[in-house]
N, C-alpha and C positions, 0 to 999 in steps of 0.2 A: 479716104476712107479709110486708108490704115492706121490714121490718126484717129478719126471718129472712132474705128474699132477697138484701137488700142485704149482711148478713152472709156467705152462701155466696157470693155474688159477689167478695165482697172476698176470700174464701179459697180461690175458685177462681184468681181474679185472681193471688192471690200464689203459689199454685203452679204454674200457666203460666210465671210470670214466673221462678220458680227453675228449672224444666225449661229456658227456653229459653237460661239464663243457662250452665246446664250444658253445654247444645249448644255453645254458643259457645265454650265452655272447651273441649270436647272437639275441636269443630273446630280449633282453635287450637294443640293438643297435635299432632293429627295434622297439621297445616300443617307442623308444626318437622319433625317426622318425615320428611315427605314430600320436604320440602327436602333434608334432610340425605342420604335415600336418592337423590335425585336428582342431589344433586352428587357420593356416591360412585360413581354409575353412569355419573355425564359423563367423571370422572376414570379410570375402568375402562376406557372407550372410548378416552380419549384415549390411557392406555398401549399398548391395543392398537394403536392408529392407527401410533404411534412405532415398535413393535417393527416393524410389516409396514414401516415407512419404512425401518428400518435393514437390514432383511433384503433390502430390494430393492436398496440403496447396497452392501451386501457381493457381493451377484450382479451388478450394474455393475460392482464393481473386478474382481471375479475374471473378468469377460469381458473387461475393459480388460488386465489381467496376461496372458492367454492370447492376446490379442491384439498386445501386445509379445512374447510370447516368440517366436509366428510370425515375426513385421518382424524380430526377431535374427536366426531362424535363416535367412531371406531373405538377410539382409545378410551373414550368414558365407558363406553358399554363394557369393553375387556376388563376396564380397573374396577368396574362395580362388580361383574361376575367375580374377579378376585378375592375382592372384599370380602363378599357372602360367603366364599369358599373359606378365607381364613376365620369369620365369626362362627361358620358352623366346625370349622376345628378347635377352635376356643372353646363353644360350649360342650363339646365332647369331651375335650379334657377336665373341663371344670367338673362334669357328672361323674367321671371315672374317678376324679382324684377324691369327689364326696363318698362315693361309695367305699374307697379303699381306706379312707380314714375312718368310716363307720366301722367296718369289719375290724380293725386294728384296735380301735378303742374299746370296744363290745369284747375281744379276744383278750385284750390287757387284764378286763374286769376280771374275766371267768378264773384267769389263772393268777389271780392276786391272792397269797396266802396269809391267814391269820388277821386280826382285826386290822381292816385299813384304815389309814390315817385320814386326816380332812383332805389333805391334797390328791389321796388316791382316790377318794368318790367324788371329790369337785370338779377335776380338769377332765377324766373322761367325760363327765355328763357334758360339761363344759364345751369338749371337743366334739360331742355327737351332735348335741344341739346345732351348734354353729354348721357343720357339715348339712344338717337337713334344711336348715334356713337358707342356704344360698340357692340353690335350684328353687324355691318355693316363693322366694321374693318377687315380687312386681318389677322393681327395677332391673332385676338379673333377666327374665323374659323380653322386658322390651330392649334391653342391651344386645340380645341377641338378633335383634331383628333390624334389619338395614332400612331404612325409610326411602321411600321412593318419593317424599314431598321436598327432602332436602338436600342441600347440596352434599358433598363429598366433607368439604370442611365443616359442614352443619351436623353431618352424622357424629364426625369427629368430635364435635365439643359435647353433640347429646349423651354420646357413649364412652366420653371420657371418666374414669373414677382411679384416684387415687387410693392409698392406704388410710388416709384418714375419712375421705369422703365414703369408702366401703364399710368402715367401722361407723361412721355417724349414720349411714341409711338403715343399717341393721336395727341401731340400737332405737333411731327415731319409729320404726316398726314394731319393735318388740319392748320397749320400755317397761323397768322394774317399778312393780308397786306394790306395797305390804300388803294391801288388801286383795286389788282386782287380779294382779299380774307378779306374783312372789316368784314365779320363775323367769323372770324377766332379765334384760341385759341392764345390769348396773355401770352406770356412766363414771368411771373415773379416767377419761381421758381428754373432755373438754375442758378448755381453761375458762371455769365459770363461777363466780364467787356467790351460794344460795347460802352463805351464813348468817346473812341481815334480810333475808328474804321477809321474816316476820313484821321485823321494823317497817319496811317500806310499804309493805301492805296495809299499813295503817294511815299512812299518807296518799296513797292511789287508790280511789274508789274502783269498785268492779265494774262501774258502766264506762267508765274511761279505755277500758282495754278492748276496745273494738277492732278489729281486723281490715285493715286498708282494702283488700281485695273481694272484701264482702260488698263493703261500702260501694266500691267502684261498681260492684255489680249491680246493686239496686239501684244505684244512681243511672247507669247506662240504661237498666231495663225500662226506668220510669221515663226518663228524657228523649230517649231514642224511640219509644213506644215499640219495643219489642214485643212480638204476639205470645211469647213465653219467657218466663224468669231467665235472667243470663245466669252461668254458673261460675262462680269465683274461682274455681279450679282454671277455667280458661282466661283467667286475667292475668298478665305480666305488667308491673308497675316499674318505671324506671325514672332517673332523672333528667327528664325530658325527652321531647318528642325526637330530638336529633341523635340522642343516644340510642332509640328503637329504631330509627331508620337505620343507622350504624349497624346495631345487633341483627336487625333483620336482613340486610343486605349481605353480612356475615355468614349466617346461618342458611339463608336461601339460595345464595350465588357462591361460585367458587372464584379465586381471583381472575381478573380479565373479561369474566361474564358480564352481561349487559341487563339495562332495566328500562323500559319503554316508557316515556315520560312526554306527556304534550307540553309544548312550549307556546307561550312561555310560562313559567312556573317559580316558584321560591327559588330564587337562587344558592341558599345554603343546602341546598339538597344536595346539590353536586359534591360538596365539600363532605355531608355526612355520610355519603354511600362511599365515596370513593377515596379519603385518606389514610384509613387502617384497614378497609376492607377491599380495596383496590378492585372496587365494582364501577363499570361505565355505565352513564346514562344516553341512551339513544332517542333522539328528539322526535316527538310528531309535532310537525310546525303546524302554528295555526296562524292564519292570515286576517289583517283586519279589513280587507275588502271582502264582500260578499260574492261571492262568483256564481254563476249559473249552475243549478243543481238541487242537492239536497240541502246546502246551509240556508238557511235564514237570518242569521245573525253575525256579527263580524266575531273573528276569534271562535267559532262553533267547533267543537270535538264531536266527529263521527266515526262510525265503525268502519268506515270505507278509508278514513285517513291512517287510524290503526291498522288494517290490512295494508295499505301502501306503506306504513312504514318498517311494519314487521317485516317483507319482502326487501325492502332495502338493508335492513340489517342483515338478512340472511343473504344476501348478494356479498357483503362486505365481509362474511365470514364469522359474524359475532352471534354469539350462544344467547339468546334473549330467554331470561328464565322468570322475569316479572314484570306489572305494570303498575304504576302509580298513578293514581286519581286522586285529584285534591278537591273536595266537597264540602262547604263553599270553597270555591278557588282565589287563591293567592298568587296573582295579584288582579286577576279580572272581576273578583267579587262575584263570580256564575255560580246558581245556583242549580244542578243538575236534577232534573225531574227524576221521578222513579222509573219511568219507562226510559230514559237515558241509561240509567245506571244498570238496568237489567241488560239491555243490550250491550252495554262495555263489559259486563261480567259473563254475558252468553260468548262474546268473541274470546275470553280469557278462556274459559272452557275449553271451548273447541282447540286451540293450540296450547292446553294445558299451562298456563300461566299462572304464578301466582298473583293476586290484585292487593297491593295494600292501600288502602281507603284514609285518607288523612282528613278528620271531621273536626279540626280543633276550631273551626268556627261556628261549628253547628247551631249554639245558643247565641251567636251574634248576627243574626237575619232578624233587621228591623223593620221591614214593611210586611204589614198584617196580610197582604195580598200573595205575598211569596211564603210558599210552605216549604220548609227544608223536611227531606225525606232522608233519614240516615239508612244505611244498608242494612243495619239491624232491624229495622222496622217491615223488611220485606219476608214474606211467608214463604219461605223455602228460597235459600241461595241456589244457584246453579251449580256454584262447586264449593260447598261450605268448607272444604279441608283445604283450601286454596284463597280463602277470601279472608283478610285480616283488616281490623279497623281499629284506627290510632285517634286518640283524644286526648288531651292536656287542658291543665287549668289556667295556663298563663295567659291565654286570650279571652275567652268568655267569661272568667272572674277579673279580670283587669289586673292581674297578678305577673307582670311582667318580671322575670328573673326568679321566678319560685318553679324550680325545674322537677316539676311531675307529669309525666306522661305514660300512658297505659294502652295497650294493645288489648286485643279481644279476638281468641283466635279457636276455634274448635278443633284444632289440628294437634294434638298432645304430642306429638314428635317435636313439633316447633316450641312447644312453650316449655318441654324439658330443655331445647337447647337454648331458649334463651334465658331460663333458670341458670342454667350453667355461668351464663355472662353477668349473673346478677351482683355478684361482689365487685365488678368493675363499676357498675353504673346504681348502685344502690341509693334508697331514698332514704336519708338520715331518721332514727325513730320521732324526733319532736314533730319534723315536718309532716311525718306518715300520721301522727297524733294530728293536727292539726289540719289535714286533708280530710279524714274520716270526720272531723266532725263538724267541718262546711258541707262535704257531702250530704252528710244524713240530714241538714239543717233544712229539708225543703219547705219547710211553712216560711221560712224567710225567703227563701229564695224566689218561691213563687209568687208571694204577696208584694213583695219588696224590690229585691235586689235585680230582677231580670227585668220586669216591666219598667222599672226606672233607665236602666240599661239600655232597653229597647229606644226609650224616648229620647234618652240623651244623644244616641246615635243618631237619630233619625233628624234630631234639630242640627245637629253638627252638619251632617251629611246636604241636608238642603242647604245650609249656608254656602257651602264649601261651591256646591253645584251651581249655586245663583252668580256667585264670583266668577267661576270659570264661563258661563251663559254671558256674563257681561265683557270679559275678555273675547267672545267669540271663539274659544277653546273647544272643540268636539272632546267626547268622553263618554265611555260607557256608563249608562245608567243604570246600576245595577244595586242590590238592596242587603249585601252581606259584606261583613269584614268591616277593617278600618281605613279601607281607601278607597282612592278613585283612580281609575286606569285613564290617562288622559292624553292625547295626543296633541304633541308640541311641535307637530313636525314643521309647520309655517314659520317656525323662528329659526331652522336651521339654513345656513347659506346653501347648502346643499343636501341631498336627503341621505347622508352617509352616516356609519357608526361613530366616525372620525368625530363629525360635527357635532354628533349626539352627544358624544364625551366631552368635546368642548364647551357646549351649555350645560351641562351637568356641572363642570369644573368653574363656570362662570358662576351660577348660584352658589355655590361652595364657598367660593373668593369672597363673596358678599354675605356669608354668614348664613345662607338657606340650605338647608340640606335634603335634596328629592332622592329619589332612586330611579336611575334610568333605565330603560327597557333593555339594554343588553346585558346589565346584570342578572336579569332573568331569563334570560336566550331569547327574546323576541325577534322574530325574523324581521320586522320592520323598523325601520329608523325612526327615532322623535317619539315613541311612546314613553311616557314617567307615569310613577307611583307615586299618587300626592295623599299622606296620610291626613285626617279630618279630626282625629280623636284625640285633640290637646284643647286646652284652656282656649277662649274665643279670643282672646287678647294677644294671644302669641300667632294664632292662625292669622287674625287681619294683618300684624307686623309682618308677618313673613310673606304674604300676599302682596302686601304695599311694596316692599322689596324685589319680589317676583315681578310684579307689574312692571314697576319701574324698568328692568332689565327687559323683559318682554317687547318692551314699545323701544326701547333703546336698539335693541338689535332685529327688530322687524325689517325684513326686506322691502327695499324703498324702490328696487328695481330687479328685473330678472337677471340673475349672473348666468352666465355662457360659461360651462367649463370646457376646456381643450381636451379633444379626444385623445387618450394614449395610444389607438390603434385605428388603424383606417380599414373598414371593411368594404373591400371591395368585391362586389358581384361577378361571378362568373359570366360572361359573354359569349355567344357564339363567336370564333375567328372570323366568319364572313362579313364580321361589322364594317362599315369604310373607316378610311382612313380617319377622317374629320371628324366621326362621332368617338373613336378611342383617344385621340388626341383632346377632344371636348372633354369626355371622362378623366383622362389624365389630369388637363386643366383644373377642371372642378376640385379634384382631389388636393390638388396644389394649394388652392385658394383657401380652403376650407380645414387644412391641416399644417403640423408642421411634421407631418411625419419622415418627409424625405430628409429634413436636416436632422432630426433625431436619430434615423435609421442608416446614415452614411455608411460606416464601417460593415454594417452587416449586407449590405446591399452590394459592396465593391468584393466582399473576402471571395475569393476563387473564383472570380470572374475578371474579366476583361477592364483594367482600370480606365479606359477612355469611355466605358458607360457612365460613368458616375460623372464625369466631364459635361457629357451631352445632359444628362439631367439636370445639373447644374445651370447648364444654359438655358434648358428649359423652363426650369424654376424662374430663372431670375427675368426672361422673356414674361413668363405668365403673371409675374406680379406686378409689371410694369404698367 
């Protein structure tokens, strides 16, 4: 019995030993998984805490930006008040000096004894006349006023007057003439040869002495269908619309101010307003997809989008001074209706923004069903003092390189400020003569050039759109300008701007130049501007090269890109261990995140956790 009992005890002891061993092994496995789970949850908590910290930091930055914006506005108001006070002080001194000079000259005349000499009679008269002329000059009255429409820089430009300018302005207002104005100013200060004017007069016919501003005013009145004749004094002519953009930015904005502009837009405008005017552009993004809501077409501009972008700009601490509108649009080819333009102008009036309307393609609308409505055709602008219309000859007259641009504005302060910059952006005399002759030849323009130009634009546009349809390339079907806005995103390996730039360089490498969307600040990668206004044989050759590389680079299979980060959804802690391990296993299978961020995971924690995760990674991938 003892032997049997002993044997049973041995068997029982052996069984309990194996059971204890299995329990120890089980507890050891559970411990590894528990440690892994604890590390995983600890990492998740750390990530959430960091995200909250970043959010708090972002909110603090926004609050600081808003505070800076308010401080800037306070400083601006204070500086404007100080400037007005200085101007009033200057005006008071000028008036006091004028009265003192007049009294002194009169006293000198009365006290002179004997027969007066020529100098004794002439110079007191000149001093008295000039003293009387200073306060009565229109420019002097304008210089004593600080324009609320211009920036501080613009007011400084408008009010600037050197000694030579002061003398010439008075001479220009009071020229000497033997018959009509014998007591006027005799100009012996301007370096100008008038000795041979009689000889030149024989060679220059009087009908050629036209004034470019007058011809521009007549031209715009006719082709913009203005309800009343436009005034030549409101016209400013410079050497191209790029110069006008720069000058307008300089006079309407101070350095670091900003201008709203819908994107995509003609990319050179960024340099036009930024290079020497130091003015920023704040984009109003327009999207290719038509969302639900008020949008009915791709890349549609609405007042709601303008409002949202203006709010974002203010949150960033930007001081928005103006809005730029392109109509017809470059690169979209969009032609805005008069109702749309009025709504945009009403928005600008509400926020006291200047509106710069670029209408350089106004005569290049080639579809008879689409009618272009110039802002100048509107009977009553919402805010005429802040509305400025630009046009140039290079596009509508097919004269690329002929740098002649013009702006029409009823704001006299702005016109005066722009005139101050005219010496830097002037148009040469021969060019002015050519342009005046061209603008006044409306019979030829209406009967021959413009109809034929529109016909050729229609034919070239039709050819290009048919070729794009053959390649199944989406595009905006618009009827203005020299270009088509086409979607080449299907030829990108992935929809990124880096791939767009790579495709653009591929075309350029094979001797075909297009314009990629990011050059126009488009928010959707893959859009290109394609010009169709060239000789037919060049269009065919360029398209044949492009088609070859389109087909060569077309994706044959979908390419899956690796994720740079893992987006882990926050789950309740009460989930089972199996579900958490399954989630972790899925993340490991679909991402190289763990291997990529090993140092960050182990930093500041128990190094053994990294070994546990590495073991789990190896097991999960077997």
